KELUMKE-157802 format. One record per residue: residue number from 0; x, y, z of N, C-alpha, C, O in turn. Coordinates in pm, whole numbers. Last residue first. Layout:
# residues N
   num      n.u      n.v      n.w     ca.u     ca.v     ca.w      c.u      c.v      c.w      o.u      o.v      o.w
   NUM        X        Y        Z        X        Y        Z        X        Y        Z        X        Y        Z
...
END
This chain:
# residues 324
   num      n.u      n.v      n.w     ca.u     ca.v     ca.w      c.u      c.v      c.w      o.u      o.v      o.w
   323    -1250    -1510     -844    -1207    -1512     -984    -1077    -1590    -1000    -1026    -1602    -1111
   322    -1305    -1481     -581    -1349    -1606     -644    -1302    -1618     -789    -1314    -1724     -850
   321    -1223    -1231     -516    -1152    -1342     -454    -1187    -1474     -519    -1110    -1570     -513
   320    -1413    -1077     -651    -1274    -1075     -696    -1197    -1194     -640    -1113    -1252     -709
   319    -1640    -1123     -495    -1638    -1165     -635    -1494    -1174     -687    -1459    -1268     -758
   318    -1557     -995     -262    -1583    -1140     -260    -1579    -1196     -402    -1523    -1303     -426
   317    -1549     -733     -347    -1426     -797     -299    -1441     -948     -298    -1347    -1021     -331
   316    -1817     -688     -403    -1719     -685     -513    -1588     -750     -473    -1523     -816     -554
   315    -1925     -709     -144    -1971     -798     -251    -1869     -804     -364    -1837     -912     -414
   314    -1796     -502      -10    -1779     -640       37    -1819     -740      -73    -1753     -842      -91
   313    -1895     -284     -158    -1751     -311     -151    -1726     -456     -112    -1645     -525     -173
   312    -2168     -302     -101    -2121     -317     -239    -1971     -349     -243    -1927     -432     -322
   311    -2174     -250      174    -2225     -377      121    -2171     -404      -18    -2132     -516      -50
   310    -2072       14      178    -2003      -95      248    -2044     -231      192    -1960     -316      165
   309    -2274      146       33    -2135      149      -13    -2058       33       48    -1986      -38      -22
   308    -2491      111      200    -2492       45       69    -2351       41        9    -2314      -56      -57
   307    -2415      275      411    -2431      130      435    -2431       53      304    -2376      -57      297
   306    -2415      523      277    -2295      472      341    -2304      321      362    -2209      249      334
   305    -2595      492      -38    -2580      540       99    -2453      481      158    -2389      397       94
   304    -2531      570     -379    -2534      473     -269    -2523      544     -135    -2451      643     -121
   303    -2698      645     -690    -2603      672     -584    -2630      580     -466    -2737      521     -454
   302    -2729      680    -1036    -2758      597     -921    -2652      625     -815    -2533      629     -845
   301    -2769     1009    -1170    -2691      888    -1147    -2743      809    -1027    -2795      865     -930
   300    -2905     1249    -1201    -2929     1143    -1299    -2858     1012    -1271    -2882      913    -1340
   299    -3101     1465    -1025    -2972     1396    -1023    -2985     1265    -1098    -3066     1179    -1062
   298    -3348     1579    -1005    -3288     1577    -1138    -3153     1506    -1142    -3096     1487    -1250
   297    -3404     1575     -733    -3476     1482     -822    -3411     1470     -958    -3416     1364    -1021
   296    -3110     1592     -527    -3210     1657     -612    -3278     1557     -704    -3213     1462     -749
   295    -3036     1528     -196    -3033     1477     -333    -3146     1539     -416    -3262     1536     -376
   294    -2960     1825      -12    -3042     1706      -28    -3036     1659     -172    -3031     1741     -263
   293    -2819     2057       39    -2745     1943       -9    -2826     1817      -23    -2769     1710      -44
   292    -2930     2268      161    -2925     2275       16    -2857     2154      -45    -2839     2147     -166
   291    -2898     2188      425    -3034     2203      371    -3034     2207      218    -3126     2156      154
   290    -2668     1928      491    -2693     2069      460    -2827     2083      392    -2866     1998      311
   289    -2648     1661      493    -2705     1721      613    -2729     1870      594    -2801     1932      672
   288    -2514     1581      275    -2660     1582      262    -2728     1634      388    -2850     1649      392
   287    -2240     1561      230    -2296     1685      284    -2448     1694      269    -2503     1802      251
   286    -2227     1346      -66    -2181     1395       64    -2260     1519      106    -2336     1575       27
   285    -2313     1063     -230    -2351     1202     -213    -2314     1248      -73    -2365     1196       26
   284    -2131      846     -437    -2172      878     -300    -2201     1027     -292    -2123     1108     -342
   283    -2118      593     -674    -2137      736     -650    -2194      757     -510    -2293      694     -470
   282    -1875      370     -786    -1989      390     -697    -2000      539     -665    -1900      603     -633
   281    -1754      195    -1052    -1761      330     -995    -1890      343     -915    -1999      329     -969
   280    -1538      -75    -1120    -1670      -32    -1075    -1661      106    -1013    -1573      133     -931
   279    -1342     -119    -1406    -1346      -81    -1265    -1484      -27    -1230    -1540       57    -1301
   278    -1250     -250    -1641    -1389     -262    -1594    -1401     -232    -1445    -1462     -307    -1368
   277    -1017     -207    -1764    -1012     -294    -1645    -1149     -312    -1580    -1163     -381    -1479
   276    -1097      -33    -1961    -1034     -160    -2000    -1029     -259    -1884    -1037     -380    -1905
   275    -1197      187    -1817    -1289      103    -1896    -1227      -32    -1931    -1296     -133    -1931
   274     -964      289    -1698    -1080      251    -1616    -1170      154    -1692    -1212       52    -1638
   273     -790      339    -1907     -744      253    -1797     -862      204    -1713     -860       92    -1663
   272     -941      515    -2063     -908      382    -2116     -867      287    -2004     -904      170    -2004
   271    -1207      703    -1929    -1063      675    -1930    -1038      532    -1977    -1108      439    -1936
   270    -1469      761    -1898    -1422      741    -2035    -1273      711    -2045    -1219      694    -2154
   269    -1488      801    -1627    -1570      695    -1688    -1521      661    -1828    -1530      546    -1871
   268    -1329     1024    -1592    -1279      895    -1543    -1360      779    -1602    -1306      671    -1623
   267    -1491     1216    -1725    -1352     1194    -1765    -1303     1058    -1719    -1243      983    -1797
   266    -1728     1210    -1582    -1729     1163    -1721    -1587     1134    -1771    -1564     1041    -1848
   265    -1636     1325    -1343    -1688     1188    -1343    -1687     1130    -1485    -1649     1015    -1505
   264    -1578     1584    -1432    -1469     1496    -1386    -1512     1350    -1385    -1435     1262    -1421
   263    -1838     1672    -1489    -1739     1668    -1596    -1623     1575    -1558    -1576     1497    -1641
   262    -1957     1679    -1242    -2003     1578    -1338    -1902     1562    -1452    -1883     1453    -1504
   261    -1840     1905    -1140    -1810     1777    -1077    -1849     1662    -1171    -1781     1560    -1177
   260    -1961     2094    -1305    -1816     2077    -1312    -1775     1943    -1251    -1687     1875    -1303
   259    -2225     2064    -1222    -2191     2044    -1363    -2042     2017    -1379    -2001     1930    -1456
   258    -2212     2138     -959    -2244     1998     -989    -2206     1967    -1133    -2160     1857    -1163
   257    -1930     2361     -902    -2068     2331     -941    -2086     2182     -967    -1990     2109     -993
   256    -1735     2409     -614    -1742     2365     -753    -1885     2323     -785    -1952     2257     -705
   255    -1725     2461     -348    -1677     2567     -436    -1683     2530     -583    -1641     2609     -669
   254    -1839     2300     -167    -1698     2274     -195    -1637     2383     -283    -1515     2396     -292
   253    -2103     2346     -175    -2027     2421      -75    -1877     2399      -89    -1798     2472      -30
   252    -2272     2207     -337    -2173     2293     -403    -2096     2381     -303    -2032     2479     -342
   251    -2446     2018     -263    -2465     2151     -203    -2375     2255     -269    -2399     2375     -257
   250    -2356     1788     -377    -2466     1857     -444    -2493     1995     -386    -2555     2079     -451
   249    -2070     1653     -423    -2122     1750     -326    -2230     1831     -395    -2202     1930     -462
   248    -1983     1318     -479    -2051     1437     -529    -2093     1524     -412    -2145     1474     -313
   247    -1721     1095     -516    -1798     1174     -419    -1851     1301     -486    -1775     1380     -542
   246    -1687      772     -623    -1683      912     -668    -1777      993     -580    -1896      963     -570
   245    -1494      511     -554    -1608      582     -497    -1594      727     -540    -1500      797     -500
   244    -1392      238     -739    -1380      383     -724    -1509      436     -661    -1619      409     -709
   243    -1208      -62     -703    -1337        6     -697    -1311      154     -675    -1219      192     -602
   242     -944     -108     -737    -1037     -209     -789    -1177     -151     -797    -1256     -186     -885
   241     -666      104     -789     -808       91     -752     -876      -27     -819     -869      -44     -941
   240     -402      125     -887     -433       44     -769     -580       11     -751     -615      -97     -702
   239     -375      277    -1124     -282      168    -1096     -333       72     -988     -309      -48     -996
   238     -572      475    -1140     -547      389    -1256     -461      266    -1225     -474      163    -1291
   237     -583      595     -884     -706      562     -958     -679      457    -1065     -755      361    -1079
   236     -317      648     -828     -392      551     -746     -514      502     -823     -543      383     -826
   235     -271      843    -1029     -190      720    -1023     -264      612     -944     -271      497     -988
   234     -443     1049     -960     -464      979    -1087     -389      846    -1089     -439      747    -1145
   233     -323     1134     -724     -460     1080     -722     -487      997     -846     -546      890     -839
   232      -82     1226     -830      -81     1118     -731     -218     1051     -725     -229      928     -722
   231     -171     1435     -989     -114     1317    -1055     -103     1199     -959     -113     1084    -1001
   230     -240     1625     -800     -346     1559     -877     -295     1432     -945     -369     1334     -956
   229       19     1694     -719      -76     1639     -622     -188     1564     -693     -226     1454     -653
   228      133     1801     -949      190     1678     -892       95     1612     -793       91     1490     -782
   227     -144     1900    -1166      -24     1925    -1089       22     1794    -1024      -41     1690    -1041
   226     -268     1862    -1497     -264     1814    -1359     -133     1854    -1292      -25     1843    -1351
   225     -350     1938    -1753     -278     2034    -1669     -272     1990    -1522     -271     2075    -1433
   224     -505     1761    -1894     -379     1801    -1955     -293     1887    -1863     -175     1908    -1891
   223     -743     1715    -1758     -654     1601    -1783     -516     1644    -1831     -419     1572    -1810
   222     -928     1849    -1534     -830     1899    -1632     -726     1792    -1657     -629     1781    -1582
   221    -1114     1895    -1302    -1147     1833    -1431    -1055     1889    -1539    -1097     1967    -1624
   220     -911     1832    -1010     -996     1916    -1093    -1015     1848    -1229     -941     1757    -1265
   219     -904     1648     -707     -863     1660     -847     -962     1748     -922    -1082     1738     -901
   218     -772     1597     -379     -875     1646     -470     -821     1673     -609     -707     1716     -625
   217     -581     1300     -297     -601     1445     -304     -707     1483     -405     -731     1412     -502
   216     -760     1001     -184     -657     1070     -261     -684     1220     -265     -796     1264     -239
   215     -787      742       30     -843      876        6     -735      958      -61     -629      982       -3
   214     -828      403        4     -735      513      -14     -812      641      -49     -891      645     -143
   213     -869      111      182     -939      224      123     -844      343      121     -786      379      223
   212     -837     -241      161     -780     -111      194     -852       -1      116     -891      -19        1
   211     -944     -533      298     -986     -432      202     -928     -297      244     -963     -244      349
   210     -882     -694      501     -844     -743      367     -883     -643      259     -858     -667      141
   209     -979     -627      743     -843     -585      714     -794     -632      578     -677     -613      544
   208    -1273     -534      847    -1222     -614      736    -1084     -561      695    -1073     -463      621
   207    -1382     -362     1031    -1399     -506     1055    -1352     -592      938    -1386     -710      930
   206    -1391     -103      795    -1422     -144      932    -1450     -294      938    -1531     -347      862
   205    -1126     -108      564    -1269     -112      587    -1296     -165      726    -1232     -260      771
   204     -835       78      648     -898      -50      614    -1048      -42      645    -1089       24      741
   203     -656      352      490     -720      284      602     -778      152      555     -770      119      437
   202     -468      643      396     -502      501      381     -568      448      508     -538      494      619
   201     -421      930      192     -457      872      322     -503      729      302     -568      697      202
   200     -176     1086        9     -273      976        4     -297      924      146     -203      879      212
   199     -166     1446       30     -104     1316        6     -216     1211        6     -334     1245        4
   198     -320     1658       81     -212     1680      -16     -137     1551      -46      -54     1547     -137
   197     -626     1761      174     -551     1638      151     -447     1660       42     -482     1679      -75
   196     -715     2024      139     -665     1981      270     -578     1857      253     -470     1849      311
   195     -823     2153      -83     -688     2097      -93     -629     2066       45     -508     2079       66
   194    -1036     2401       76     -997     2311      -33     -852     2267      -22     -770     2334       39
   193    -1158     2380      413    -1102     2453      300    -1048     2354      199    -1019     2238      231
   192    -1218     2273      667    -1321     2336      585    -1261     2425      477    -1310     2536      454
   191    -1059     1951      707    -1070     2095      733    -1168     2155      633    -1197     2097      529
   190     -931     1658      850    -1040     1718      775    -1044     1866      809    -1033     1903      926
   189     -696     1394      865     -723     1536      882     -835     1585      791     -835     1557      671
   188     -817     1076      978     -740     1158      884     -787     1303      895     -902     1330      930
   187     -872      865     1159     -890     1006     1196     -802     1093     1108     -723     1174     1157
   186    -1076      574     1081     -949      644     1098     -978      789     1136    -1094      830     1145
   185    -1295      425     1022    -1279      469     1162    -1138      524     1186    -1088      520     1299
   184    -1358      365      762    -1243      296      822    -1225      325      970    -1149      256     1038
   183    -1576      510      678    -1562      372      632    -1455      295      709    -1463      173      720
   182    -1538      760      797    -1659      684      827    -1643      536      790    -1691      448      861
   181    -1297      841      684    -1306      824      830    -1429      742      870    -1424      665      966
   180    -1376      860      414    -1272      764      456    -1283      736      606    -1278      620      649
   179    -1555     1075      435    -1605      942      399    -1504      834      438    -1543      729      488
   178    -1374     1277      494    -1482     1246      590    -1538     1107      562    -1565     1032      655
   177    -1231     1278      257    -1164     1234      380    -1266     1201      489    -1245     1109      568
   176    -1430     1375       78    -1366     1245       58    -1304     1192      188    -1323     1076      224
   175    -1568     1614       56    -1599     1524      167    -1536     1387      156    -1585     1292      218
   174    -1494     1803     -122    -1629     1748     -140    -1666     1652      -28    -1782     1612      -17
   173    -1240     1920     -129    -1336     1965      -28    -1478     1914      -49    -1573     1974        0
   172    -1169     1874     -477    -1126     1914     -343    -1246     1955     -256    -1341     2016     -305
   171    -1356     1604     -643    -1301     1740     -634    -1251     1770     -493    -1287     1699     -399
   170    -1259     1251     -626    -1348     1364     -649    -1277     1497     -636    -1155     1503     -621
   169    -1252      928     -469    -1207     1023     -570    -1308     1137     -583    -1426     1120     -556
   168    -1120      659     -307    -1219      765     -293    -1170      885     -374    -1061      936     -350
   167    -1066      331     -402    -1015      468     -414    -1131      566     -401    -1229      558     -476
   166     -993       19     -266    -1098      115     -298    -1037      254     -300     -964      290     -207
   165     -851     -297     -331     -832     -156     -301     -947      -71     -352     -993      -86     -465
   164     -730     -603     -219     -844     -535     -280     -845     -389     -234     -841     -361     -114
   163     -367     -580     -205     -497     -637     -168     -607     -559     -238     -580     -462     -309
   162      -75     -515     -116     -129     -580     -236     -257     -653     -198     -255     -771     -163
   161      -75     -199       55      -65     -345       53     -120     -397      -80     -200     -331     -147
   160       94       98      134        6       28       41       32     -123       46      146     -168       41
   159      114      330      339      164      192      345       68      105      263      -27       47      317
   158      165      645      171       82      546      242      148      409      241      229      378      153
   157      410      894      231      358      789      145      273      691      226      309      658      340
   156      531     1075      397      386     1092      376      325      982      288      204      976      271
   155      795     1015      383      727      986      509      576      995      494      501      930      567
   154      883     1123      149      848      981      149      772      940      276      696      843      276
   153      945     1380      240      837     1361      143      788     1216      146      668     1190      146
   152     1153     1326      415     1036     1399      464      917     1383      370      803     1372      415
   151     1337     1206      241     1278     1128      351     1150     1194      402     1051     1127      429
   150     1414     1421       82     1339     1310       23     1268     1228      131     1154     1187      114
   149     1557     1565      273     1441     1626      207     1352     1518      145     1230     1524      156
   148     1758     1379      328     1666     1418      435     1540     1483      376     1430     1460      425
   147     1889     1375       83     1824     1253      131     1724     1285      242     1617     1223      250
   146     1995     1633       83     1894     1596      -18     1818     1470       25     1697     1461        6
   145     2178     1613      289     2065     1706      303     1954     1673      202     1835     1684      233
   144     2355     1431      177     2287     1397      303     2163     1485      321     2058     1438      362
   143     2441     1583      -39     2367     1459      -64     2292     1414       61     2180     1364       52
   142     2580     1790       83     2461     1821        2     2375     1697      -26     2253     1705      -34
   141     2786     1627      213     2684     1697      291     2562     1736      206     2450     1717      253
   140     2996     1511       88     2867     1443       72     2755     1514      148     2641     1466      149
   139     3205     1680      158     3168     1670       16     3033     1603       -4     2962     1632     -100
   138     3232     1631      429     3177     1761      386     3134     1758      240     3038     1825      202
   137     3351     1379      423     3216     1393      476     3152     1525      432     3033     1530      401
   136     3602     1441      307     3514     1340      247     3369     1358      293     3276     1353      213
   135     3707     1624      489     3676     1667      353     3580     1570      285     3488     1611      214
   134     3748     1458      712     3654     1570      720     3611     1615      580     3493     1641      556
   133     3947     1288      607     3819     1232      650     3712     1342      656     3600     1323      609
   132     4151     1472      571     4094     1406      454     3958     1343      485     3867     1344      403
   131     4198     1548      840     4163     1646      738     4095     1582      618     3994     1633      569
   130     4263     1308      966     4148     1385     1012     4101     1483      904     3982     1499      880
   129     4497     1237      822     4377     1151      816     4253     1231      856     4150     1224      789
   128     4665     1443      901     4630     1428      760     4503     1344      744     4415     1375      664
   127     4687     1387     1173     4625     1513     1130     4584     1506      983     4479     1557      945
   126     4820     1140     1158     4686     1147     1217     4614     1273     1171     4496     1269     1134
   125     5064     1226     1051     4980     1133      975     4835     1135     1026     4740     1131      948
   124     5153     1382     1267     5124     1446     1138     5036     1356     1051     4944     1405      985
   123     5198     1186     1459     5094     1288     1483     5054     1358     1352     4937     1390     1330
   122     5410     1053     1332     5285      981     1359     5170     1080     1380     5061     1062     1326
   121     5603     1253     1332     5554     1202     1203     5421     1127     1220     5332     1136     1136
   120     5651     1283     1607     5597     1394     1528     5538     1348     1397     5434     1399     1354
   119     5757     1026     1669     5636     1077     1732     5570     1186     1648     5450     1181     1621
   118     5877      794     1431     5893      923     1496     5759      975     1546     5659      970     1474
   117     5833      565     1285     5906      551     1411     5924      684     1486     5982      685     1594
   116     5579      393     1101     5651      518     1131     5712      512     1271     5649      460     1363
   115     5419      181     1059     5554      173     1002     5640      295     1038     5759      298     1008
   114     5176      241     1162     5245      124     1220     5389      113     1169     5471       44     1229
   113     5102      453      994     5135      479     1135     5214      363     1196     5308      385     1273
   112     5047      322      754     5158      418      760     5201      442      904     5320      451      934
   111     4820      171      828     4941      104      781     5062      196      791     5170      153      832
   110     4645      375      884     4682      284      992     4811      211      955     4899      192     1039
   109     4620      483      627     4687      560      732     4723      475      853     4823      503      919
   108     4493      275      478     4619      334      432     4692      403      548     4813      384      565
   107     4257      230      619     4354      122      601     4491      177      565     4593      129      615
   106     4132      482      589     4166      428      722     4275      321      711     4373      323      786
   105     4093      491      313     4173      593      380     4220      543      516     4336      561      552
   104     3921      275      277     4053      273      214     4146      373      282     4264      343      306
   103     3699      369      424     3765      241      460     3905      235      402     3999      194      471
   102     3637      600      283     3676      609      424     3748      482      467     3848      489      539
   101     3561      494       35     3680      580       44     3730      593      189     3850      595      213
   100     3329      352      100     3445      281       44     3573      363       60     3678      309       93
    99     3167      565      187     3198      453      277     3323      379      228     3412      349      307
    98     3144      715      -46     3215      771       70     3255      661      168     3363      664      226
    97     2985      549     -205     3123      579     -245     3205      633     -129     3322      599     -116
    96     2748      560      -59     2816      432      -77     2963      453     -116     3052      384      -67
    95     2689      829      -97     2710      777       39     2788      645       32     2882      623      108
    94     2650      836     -371     2761      913     -314     2792      868     -171     2908      868     -130
    93     2421      681     -398     2547      633     -455     2667      707     -398     2773      648     -379
    92     2237      850     -282     2265      722     -218     2397      665     -269     2474      607     -193
    91     2246     1050     -478     2284     1080     -340     2316      953     -263     2413      948     -187
    90     2147      915     -702     2283      970     -706     2333      998     -564     2449      971     -532
    89     1887      863     -621     1977      751     -642     2123      798     -644     2212      729     -593
    88     1797     1131     -615     1793     1048     -494     1890      930     -507     1966      902     -414
    87     1824     1201     -881     1907     1270     -782     1910     1193     -650     2012     1190     -582
    86     1629     1034    -1000     1771     1018    -1036     1864     1085     -933     1971     1031     -902
    85     1394     1142     -863     1441     1006     -839     1586      985     -882     1662      924     -807
    84     1288     1392     -712     1383     1381     -823     1452     1247     -805     1556     1237     -739
    83      943     1320     -623     1085     1338     -595     1163     1350     -726     1112     1322     -834
    82      685     1276     -712      705     1361     -594      851     1393     -564      879     1484     -487
    81      685     1113     -938      594     1227     -931      634     1326     -823      617     1447     -840
    80      864      915     -878      891      999     -996      804     1124     -996      843     1228    -1048
    79      732      800     -664      857      872     -641      890      963     -759      938     1075     -741
    78      522      678     -797      492      783     -700      617      866     -671      609      988     -656
    77      663      487     -944      591      594    -1015      557      710     -922      563      826     -962
    76      754      332     -730      850      393     -823      784      509     -897      843      616     -911
    75      513      248     -622      598      338     -545      703      405     -633      736      521     -612
    74      418       80     -830      340      196     -786      428      297     -712      419      417     -737
    73      596     -130     -845      600      -28     -950      524       98     -910      560      209     -950
    72      748     -213     -531      637     -223     -627      640     -106     -725      681        4     -689
    71     1103     -258     -510      985     -180     -476      873     -208     -577      900     -224     -695
    70     1340     -373     -573     1237     -461     -518     1112     -385     -473     1026     -442     -405
    69     1511     -182     -661     1493     -298     -748     1380     -390     -700     1331     -473     -775
    68     1529        0     -455     1446       35     -571     1420      -84     -662     1319      -88     -733
    67     1503      -43     -129     1574     -104     -241     1487      -87     -365     1384     -152     -379
    66     1465      254       75     1417      132        7     1509       85     -105     1582      163     -166
    65     1684      334      348     1613      374      227     1575      248      148     1646      147      154
    64     1827      188      538     1696      242      573     1615      284      451     1493      271      449
    63     2072      125      419     1980       16      457     1839       67      482     1742       -2      452
    62     2188      375      393     2162      295      273     2062      183      302     1978      150      217
    61     2206      441      664     2126      525      574     2090      445      448     1975      447      404
    60     2384      250      751     2244      240      796     2153      327      710     2038      292      685
    59     2623      341      648     2566      217      595     2419      204      632     2340      152      553
    58     2661      559      815     2638      582      672     2577      458      606     2489      469      520
    57     2703      418     1049     2590      512     1041     2558      546      896     2441      561      859
    56     2935      269      997     2808      199     1023     2686      291     1012     2579      248      970
    55     3124      496      947     3086      397      845     2955      325      877     2868      319      789
    54     3162      654     1186     3097      706     1065     3042      598      974     2928      606      929
    53     3281      496     1384     3170      585     1419     3092      625     1295     2969      631     1298
    52     3489      369     1265     3379      287     1316     3260      369     1363     3150      317     1380
    51     3659      588     1207     3602      506     1098     3479      430     1146     3377      426     1076
    50     3711      671     1470     3653      765     1372     3587      687     1259     3474      716     1219
    49     3828      441     1576     3702      492     1632     3632      586     1535     3510      582     1519
    48     4062      417     1424     3961      310     1423     3826      363     1468     3723      334     1407
    47     4196      649     1499     4153      633     1360     4045      526     1348     3949      541     1273
    46     4241      581     1765     4161      700     1734     4110      694     1590     3996      730     1562
    45     4408      361     1734     4275      342     1792     4184      461     1763     4064      444     1739
    44     4636      488     1629     4564      389     1549     4423      366     1600     4329      352     1522
    43     4712      644     1847     4669      711     1723     4592      615     1632     4496      654     1567
    42     4769      434     2033     4673      541     2063     4622      608     1936     4501      626     1920
    41     4961      278     1903     4832      219     1941     4727      328     1962     4614      316     1916
    40     5169      466     1873     5110      399     1756     4972      345     1788     4877      363     1711
    39     5219      526     2140     5172      632     2050     5110      573     1924     5009      624     1875
    38     5304      271     2234     5186      338     2291     5131      445     2197     5009      453     2177
    37     5533      218     2084     5418      127     2074     5290      195     2125     5182      179     2067
    36     5692      430     2172     5655      419     2031     5533      329     2013     5441      361     1937
    35     5724      380     2450     5659      504     2404     5613      495     2259     5506      547     2225
    34     5634       30     2505     5725      144     2506     5656      266     2444     5544      256     2392
    33     5332      -84     2678     5438      -95     2580     5533       22     2592     5516      106     2680
    32     4975      -29     2709     5104      -81     2756     5204      -90     2642     5167     -101     2525
    31     4714      197     2803     4788      125     2700     4927       85     2752     4987      158     2831
    30     4561      352     2967     4579      210     3006     4654      129     2900     4656        6     2906
    29     4470      610     2947     4611      589     2979     4641      444     3016     4736      417     3089
    28     4266      811     2731     4285      690     2811     4435      662     2830     4515      688     2741
    27     4242     1016     2555     4273     1052     2693     4293      930     2783     4334      944     2898
    26     4163      909     2315     4299      961     2325     4340      996     2467     4459     1006     2496
    25     3897      857     2357     3990      744     2351     4134      791     2369     4215      721     2430
    24     3799     1119     2343     3785     1041     2467     3885      925     2472     3947      898     2574
    23     3857     1177     2076     3924     1252     2184     3916     1176     2316     4013     1170     2392
    22     3683     1001     1946     3829      984     1931     3904     1057     2041     4004     1007     2094
    21     3434     1105     2012     3469      971     2058     3620      948     2052     3678      885     2140
    20     3459     1350     1878     3436     1347     2022     3475     1212     2081     3539     1204     2185
    19     3482     1271     1614     3598     1332     1679     3581     1337     1831     3680     1329     1904
    18     3223     1160     1568     3345     1081     1548     3463     1139     1624     3536     1067     1691
    17     3047     1376     1623     3037     1250     1697     3167     1171     1688     3216     1120     1789
    16     3127     1569     1437     3131     1599     1580     3131     1470     1663     3205     1458     1761
    15     3079     1428     1196     3214     1471     1232     3226     1497     1383     3321     1454     1448
    14     2801     1389     1199     2891     1274     1192     3032     1310     1237     3097     1233     1308
    13     2714     1659     1209     2676     1564     1315     2772     1445     1317     2820     1405     1423
    12     2816     1755      968     2864     1812     1096     2832     1718     1212     2913     1699     1302
    11     2667     1625      776     2808     1585      793     2863     1638      926     2947     1573      988
    10     2337     1560      919     2433     1631      834     2574     1581      860     2599     1505      954
     9     2116     1269      922     2192     1377      984     2288     1442      884     2317     1385      779
     8     1797     1181      843     1934     1174      792     2010     1295      846     1972     1409      820
     7     1553     1012     1050     1613     1134      992     1757     1110      948     1830     1031     1008
     6     1446      675      948     1487      777     1047     1547      899      978     1588      892      862
     5     1163      535      818     1295      582      778     1337      693      874     1270      797      880
     4      903      480      885     1008      423      970     1148      466      929     1244      435     1000
     3      734      571      695      744      650      817      859      602      906      907      676      991
     2      707      387      497      814      485      481      831      572      605      933      640      619
     1      637       69      486      608      180      576      724      279      573      826      258      638
     0      515      -95      195      630      -52      276      590       67      361      517      156      316
END
C-alpha cells in the first residue's frame, strides 16, 4: 500500500468555515419561488442541506483514505503498533464515523422541524440551533482529527511493500547501508555523514528487475533487549519480510563502531531463531573500501561479496525461490 497518497486531515475549523461560507452564499440567492413561508422554509432548509453536504462527504473521505485494518498485511499492522498508538488511531476513526451518523440525524431532525414550522422567527431559531449543535459536534472531534493528521504524517514514511522476493540491508548506523541501496536500485535515498540518518525504511527494486525489492532499514545496535522504536522497525523487516539479508561491515570503523562490535550484531542475527528456522541467506558486504584504512583486512574471517557478486547472488537466490 502507498501511504503517501493519504491526503492531509483538516481541522474542525476548516470544515466549519467551509460549510458556513457555502451556506451564506446560498442564503443570499433570491431565485426561490413561493409565498414568504415557503421561501423561508426552502432557504433555511437548503442552508442546512449545504452544511451537511459540505461536511459529511469530506469526513467520509477521511475514513476511505485511511487503510482498512482488516485487509492490511500483518507486516503493516505490526509496523503501526511500533510507530503509532494503534488503538487511539482506531478510536479516532470511530469518532469520525460516529460524527457522520450524528450529523445526518441532526440534519434530518431539523429539516423536518423547519418544514412543520409556520413562524419566521421560529424557523430562524431552529436554524441557529442546528448551527450550534453542528459546530459542537465538529469541535468535539477536533482532537481526533488532529491525531489522525499526526498518524498520517508518520504513515507517510512507510514503504510501499510488495509481496515479492525481498532483500534487507542490515547493519549498524552509518556503515553505508543507504549508499548500497542506491547502488543496487539506482534510487536516491538520503545519505549523510552522521549516524542514524535513516529513521524509516527505504525501498527500491533491483536494477533491471522489478520482481526483487530491496529494503534499507534504520541502523541497529547490538542490543536485543533495549531496542528503540526505530531499531524495532529494522528488526521487523529482518524477521518478517527478508528472504535475503545483506549485512554491511564498515572495516574502516569510520561509522563510529568497532569491527568487534559490528561482528557482535552479525552473530546475534545469525543465531536468531527466526533467521535460522527460515534458513535466510546472509550475504556480507564490505563498505567504504575506498578509504585507505577501509581495505579488507587479511584477518577478516567471513566470506564477503563485491557489489557485482551481491547482484548475482540475489538473482540466483530469487530464481531458486521461484522454482520451489
